[in-house]
Backbone bond lengths (Angstrom), bond angles and torsions (degrees), N, CA, C in turn:
res aa  C-N    CA-C-N  psi(-1)  N-CA   C-N-CA  omega(-1)  CA-C   N-CA-C  phi
1 X - - - 1.446 - - 1.534 110.31 -
2 X 1.330 115.50 -37.78 1.459 119.01 -178.78 1.527 111.01 -65.58
3 X 1.340 116.89 -38.62 1.461 119.80 179.09 1.523 110.80 -67.39
4 X 1.323 116.60 -35.25 1.460 119.86 178.49 1.526 110.59 -65.61
5 X 1.310 117.37 -40.59 1.465 121.24 178.19 1.530 110.46 -66.11
6 X 1.319 117.17 -41.26 1.457 120.73 177.90 1.523 110.82 -62.87
7 X 1.330 116.17 -41.10 1.456 120.12 178.16 1.527 111.05 -65.66
8 X 1.322 116.82 -40.60 1.464 120.43 178.71 1.527 110.86 -63.10
9 X 1.315 117.59 -43.38 1.461 120.40 178.79 1.532 111.21 -67.12
10 X 1.313 117.26 -37.07 1.456 120.56 177.54 1.525 110.80 -64.57
11 X 1.320 117.24 -44.37 1.468 120.99 178.37 1.519 110.29 -62.82
12 X 1.333 117.42 -44.37 1.467 120.59 178.97 1.527 110.85 -62.32
13 X 1.323 117.60 -41.68 1.459 121.14 179.50 1.523 110.90 -63.50
14 X 1.330 116.64 -45.23 1.465 120.22 -179.55 1.523 110.26 -62.90
15 X 1.320 117.61 -42.18 1.462 120.24 178.75 1.529 111.83 -64.03
16 X 1.321 116.87 -40.03 1.461 119.47 178.20 1.528 111.47 -66.56
17 X 1.321 116.92 -39.30 1.455 120.24 179.13 1.527 110.28 -66.61
18 X 1.317 116.74 -37.96 1.461 120.18 179.66 1.526 111.33 -73.68
19 X 1.321 118.56 -28.06 1.464 121.48 -177.26 1.527 111.71 -78.65
20 X 1.301 118.39 -25.05 1.460 121.13 -176.90 1.524 112.93 -58.49
21 X 1.329 120.40 -47.36 1.463 118.52 177.53 1.530 112.39 -63.55
22 X 1.312 118.16 -30.27 1.464 120.32 179.34 1.523 110.18 -67.62
23 X 1.316 117.64 -38.85 1.455 120.44 178.65 1.525 111.95 -72.20
24 X 1.319 117.00 -29.06 1.447 121.29 -177.86 1.519 112.74 -90.53
25 X 1.329 117.80 -0.83 1.461 121.53 -175.46 1.528 110.91 -70.19
26 X 1.321 114.87 154.78 1.454 121.25 176.15 1.527 108.75 -69.57
27 X 1.323 117.91 132.77 1.459 120.78 -174.81 1.522 112.76 -75.60
28 X 1.321 118.67 -11.31 1.461 119.81 177.72 1.516 111.89 -85.91
29 X 1.304 117.43 -8.04 1.458 121.89 -179.02 1.523 109.22 -77.21
30 X 1.325 117.63 127.22 1.460 120.77 179.57 1.522 112.14 -73.93
31 X 1.305 118.74 -19.66 1.457 121.80 176.45 1.518 112.52 -70.33
32 X 1.329 116.19 -18.32 1.453 120.77 179.78 1.522 110.89 -64.16
33 X 1.337 117.62 -38.19 1.458 120.16 -179.45 1.523 110.22 -62.48
34 X 1.305 117.20 -41.26 1.459 120.54 179.19 1.522 110.70 -63.90
35 X 1.321 117.03 -37.58 1.458 120.90 178.54 1.517 111.25 -65.83
36 X 1.331 116.05 -43.83 1.462 119.83 179.87 1.521 110.55 -66.02
37 X 1.321 116.87 -43.70 1.459 120.04 179.53 1.529 111.36 -64.60
38 X 1.320 116.75 -39.16 1.463 119.88 177.46 1.527 110.53 -65.67
39 X 1.320 116.22 -40.90 1.464 119.83 177.40 1.516 112.15 -63.52
40 X 1.331 116.57 -40.65 1.463 120.12 177.78 1.520 110.83 -65.25
41 X 1.319 117.21 -39.66 1.464 120.86 179.14 1.524 111.35 -66.37
42 X 1.329 116.69 -42.83 1.468 120.35 178.12 1.522 110.12 -64.89
43 X 1.325 116.96 -41.57 1.459 120.61 178.76 1.516 112.12 -61.86
44 X 1.329 117.19 -43.78 1.461 120.77 178.62 1.526 110.37 -65.33
45 X 1.322 116.85 -41.00 1.460 120.02 178.92 1.518 112.44 -63.52
46 X 1.318 116.79 -44.75 1.468 120.06 178.45 1.519 111.31 -64.51
47 X 1.327 116.52 -35.46 1.458 120.04 178.02 1.519 110.85 -63.05
48 X 1.320 116.66 -45.44 1.456 120.59 -179.21 1.528 111.07 -67.21
49 X 1.327 117.09 -39.55 1.468 119.65 177.74 1.533 110.15 -63.67
50 X 1.320 116.82 -44.20 1.459 120.49 178.03 1.519 112.30 -62.16
51 X 1.326 116.39 -39.67 1.458 119.67 178.05 1.523 111.03 -65.71
52 X 1.322 116.69 -37.94 1.464 119.40 177.70 1.522 111.68 -61.97
53 X 1.327 116.27 -44.02 1.461 119.51 176.42 1.530 110.93 -63.68
54 X 1.322 116.49 -40.09 1.465 120.19 179.38 1.514 112.62 -63.60
55 X 1.330 116.91 -45.20 1.457 120.27 178.46 1.529 110.95 -64.34
56 X 1.318 116.71 -38.52 1.462 119.71 177.57 1.516 112.03 -63.53
57 X 1.332 115.90 -41.76 1.469 120.29 179.45 1.526 110.58 -66.74
58 X 1.329 117.22 -41.31 1.464 120.61 178.79 1.518 110.23 -62.18
59 X 1.328 116.24 -46.98 1.462 119.66 -178.94 1.514 112.84 -64.06
60 X 1.319 117.12 -43.85 1.461 119.27 -178.65 1.526 111.57 -66.97
61 X 1.325 116.87 -39.70 1.467 119.54 179.37 1.529 111.14 -66.81
62 X 1.325 116.50 -39.87 1.462 119.45 179.92 1.528 110.84 -67.16
63 X 1.319 117.17 -43.72 1.465 119.60 179.46 1.528 111.59 -65.92
64 X 1.319 116.68 -37.40 1.464 119.50 176.74 1.520 110.76 -64.74
65 X 1.320 116.61 -40.42 1.465 120.99 177.99 1.522 111.01 -63.76
66 X 1.340 115.99 -42.34 1.469 119.83 179.77 1.532 111.19 -67.24
67 X 1.317 117.48 -34.57 1.463 120.65 179.56 1.526 111.33 -70.94
68 X 1.321 116.24 -35.82 1.462 119.55 -179.08 1.527 111.89 -75.58
69 X 1.321 116.59 -40.29 1.466 121.23 -178.62 1.531 109.16 -133.99
70 X 1.317 117.74 87.83 1.466 120.21 -177.72 1.528 114.00 -61.41
71 X 1.314 117.11 -24.05 1.474 119.51 -178.39 1.532 112.74 -70.34
72 X 1.323 119.16 -18.47 1.464 121.40 178.22 1.530 111.75 -104.48
73 X 1.322 116.73 17.88 1.463 120.76 -176.35 1.523 111.91 -61.15
74 X 1.319 117.74 -40.14 1.472 120.03 -178.19 1.524 110.93 -65.34
75 X 1.321 117.06 -43.20 1.471 119.77 179.41 1.524 111.26 -68.31
76 X 1.318 117.04 -37.89 1.468 120.07 178.64 1.519 110.55 -66.13
77 X 1.326 116.32 -39.07 1.466 119.46 179.55 1.525 110.68 -66.88
78 X 1.320 117.82 -40.34 1.466 121.27 178.25 1.527 110.73 -63.38
79 X 1.313 116.11 -45.03 1.465 119.99 178.78 1.523 110.59 -63.84
80 X 1.339 117.47 -39.22 1.461 121.50 179.55 1.525 110.34 -62.83
81 X 1.315 117.37 -42.92 1.467 120.81 -179.15 1.521 110.75 -65.91
82 X 1.330 117.68 -40.88 1.468 120.58 179.45 1.530 110.44 -64.84
83 X 1.313 117.28 -45.31 1.463 120.71 -179.86 1.520 110.55 -65.20
84 X 1.325 117.17 -40.51 1.461 120.41 178.73 1.528 111.08 -64.39
85 X 1.327 117.31 -37.58 1.468 120.08 178.06 1.525 110.97 -65.47
86 X 1.325 117.17 -41.51 1.463 120.56 177.95 1.531 110.62 -64.79
87 X 1.320 117.15 -41.22 1.464 121.13 178.06 1.522 110.62 -64.34
88 X 1.315 116.67 -41.42 1.460 119.70 179.75 1.532 111.17 -65.60
89 X 1.326 116.78 -39.30 1.466 119.79 177.60 1.519 112.15 -62.93
90 X 1.317 116.48 -43.96 1.467 119.89 178.51 1.525 110.90 -65.82
91 X 1.320 116.79 -37.78 1.462 120.91 179.07 1.518 111.04 -65.29
92 X 1.317 116.68 -46.68 1.461 119.97 -179.68 1.531 111.43 -63.82
93 X 1.325 116.84 -36.77 1.460 119.70 177.10 1.524 110.72 -64.11
94 X 1.333 116.60 -43.65 1.471 120.17 179.80 1.523 111.43 -64.92
95 X 1.325 117.26 -40.50 1.461 120.32 178.08 1.525 109.89 -66.12
96 X 1.333 117.36 -39.24 1.461 120.36 178.14 1.532 111.03 -63.33
97 X 1.325 116.93 -41.51 1.463 119.84 178.43 1.532 110.01 -61.62
98 X 1.316 116.71 -43.63 1.476 119.81 177.68 1.522 110.76 -62.15
99 X 1.327 117.01 -41.69 1.458 121.54 179.01 1.535 110.59 -64.91
100 X 1.329 116.80 -43.66 1.463 120.70 -179.24 1.525 110.98 -64.85
101 X 1.320 117.33 -40.07 1.460 120.18 178.15 1.524 110.09 -65.07
102 X 1.322 116.46 -42.74 1.465 120.16 -179.63 1.512 113.07 -65.77
103 X 1.325 116.84 -45.40 1.482 119.01 -179.16 1.514 110.50 -74.67
104 X 1.324 118.08 -31.02 1.461 120.37 176.48 1.507 111.45 -65.34
105 X 1.322 116.70 -38.44 1.459 120.31 179.18 1.518 111.01 -69.10
106 X 1.332 116.80 -39.53 1.458 118.59 -178.65 1.518 111.07 -74.43
107 X 1.351 117.87 -29.90 1.463 120.77 179.04 1.523 110.92 -71.75
108 X 1.325 117.51 -34.26 1.461 120.84 179.35 1.513 111.86 -76.09
109 X 1.314 116.55 -18.89 1.452 120.77 179.18 1.510 113.96 72.04
110 X 1.356 115.78 37.83 1.448 120.19 178.88 1.461 107.43 -52.97
């Protein structure tokens, strides 16, 4: 778990360091649009990959719980569905933000 947290912080740091020049770029530069669109695409991709890992972890933990204690299977399944719905909502919001940033940049003609 500690290595996963370290990796998450490293990825976040690298993304923030890479995003700084994009925010500081001259808005008349046509290369800026490509940078913003690439950043939005990478952000959406990372969001989907993270959601896939999250759904896999939720499913495996729920199935392991049901296998160990079959009498709590109904409660584990309910909790799994609620957590998966919350994860899906956060994922869709993140993908929408990436999409909005990408289409906003292309509409402005950076």
